[in-house]
N, C-alpha and C positions, 0 to 999 in steps of 0.2 A: 189094865191101865185105865185109870179113871178119866184121864184127859181125853182119850179117844172116845169114850162113852159119852162124855160131856159134849164133845164136838157134834155128835149127832143130835143132841137135844137143842143146841143153839144154831145149827146149820141154817135153818130156814130163816130165823130172825136176822142172822148176819148177812145173808144174801139180800133180804129186804132192806136193811139199812145201807148196805153197799149200793144198791140200786138208787135209793133216795139220795145218798151223798153224791154219787156220780151224776145223777140227774140235776141236782142243784148246782154242782160245779159246771155241768154242761150249759145250763141256762144262764148262770152268772157270768162265766168266762166266755162261752161260745156265743151266746146271744147278746151279752152286754158289753164286754170288753173288746173282743176281737173286731167287731165292726168299727169301734172307735179307733183302734190301732190301725186298721186298714185304711180308714178315712184319713188319718194323720199321714200315713205313708203316701197315699195317693195325692194328698194336698202338697206334701213335700216334693214329690216327683213333678207335679205340675208347676210348682214354684221354680224348681231347678230348670225345667224346660223353658219357662218364660224368661228366667234370668239369662239362660244361654242364648235365646233368640234375641233378647234386648242387647246382649253383649255383641252378638254377630252383627246386628243392625248398626250399633255404635261403631264397630270396627269398619264396616263398609262406609259409613258416613265419614269417618276419620280418613280413610283411604281416599275417598273422593275429594275431601277438603285438601288433603296433602297434594293430590294431583293438580288441583286447581291452583294451589299455592306455587307449586313447581312451574306450572305454565306461566303464571304471572311473573315469577322470578326470572324465568328464562327470557320473557318478553322485555322485562325491565333491564336485564343484563345486555340484551341485544341493542336496546335503545341507548343505553349508556355507551356501549362500544361504538355505535354509530355517531353519537355526539362527540366522543373523543376523536374518532377518525376525522370528523368534519372540522373540529377545532385544530387538529394537526395540519389538515390540508390548508385551512385559512392561515395558520401561522406560517406554514411553508411558503404560501403565496405572498404573504406580507414580507417575509424575510427575503424572498426572491426579488420583490420590488425594491426593497431597501438596498439589497446587494447590487441590483442593476443600476439604481440611482447613484450609489457610491462608485460603482465601476465607471459610469459615465463621467462623474466628477474627476475620478482619477485619470481616465483617458484624456479628458480636456486639459488637466494639469500637466500630463506627460507631453501632450502635443505642444502646449505653451512652452514647456521646458525645452523640448527638442527644437522648437523655433528659436528660442533664446540662445540655445547652444549653437545652432547653425549661424545665427546672426553674430554671436561672439566669435565663432570660428572664422567667418568671413571678415569680420573686423580685425581679428588677430592676424589673419593672413595678410590683410591689407597693411596693417601696421608692420608686420614682419617684412613685407615687401618694401615698404618705405624705409625701414631701418636698414634692410639689406642694400637698398639703392644708395643710401647715405654712406653705409660702411664701405661699399664697393668704390664710391667716388673718393672717399677718404683714403682707402688702401692704395688705390691706383695713384693718387696724387703723392702719397708719401713714398711709395716704392718707385714709381716711374717718373714722378715729377710732372706728370701730364694731368691737365684738368679735363675731366670727362663731364659731358653735359648730363643733366638729369634724365632726359628721354633716352639717351644711349645707354646709360647705366641701368635704367628701368628695363629696357629691352633685353639686356644681357642677363639681368636677374630673373626675368620671366622665363627666358630660355633655360636657365640653369634649374629653376624650380619645376619646370615641366618634366625634367628627367627624374625628379625625386619622387 
């Protein structure tokens, strides 16, 4: 076979060119391109780490700001509730004063009305007594034909009314 015989003649030159090709590839790729790719990967990793650190710092700042906002909001809410409670207390005190004043006015009017009723009752009783005295005198004169004096009729009416 001539191919095998030919292989021995070109074997040394093939190995020589193989070594030159792989050496060139090693220097071009290994010494030229790989450091650039590794530098890019390292730069990318450092950029990611920096971005993560910045995001963590921003999150911590946002959490601190939220806590401060919540504290302010709670303080404002407490102040508002205190103001509402104070306003309610003032309104209740004002209403109580108005009610006390109105009650005093009503009590005075009730007392005046009771006094007027008592006076009217006394007056009515006196009038009833006078009417009863006159009626008694008239009845006695018509029935018995006797004239009764006013003081005697008055005494009889008072005695009769005391039993009622």
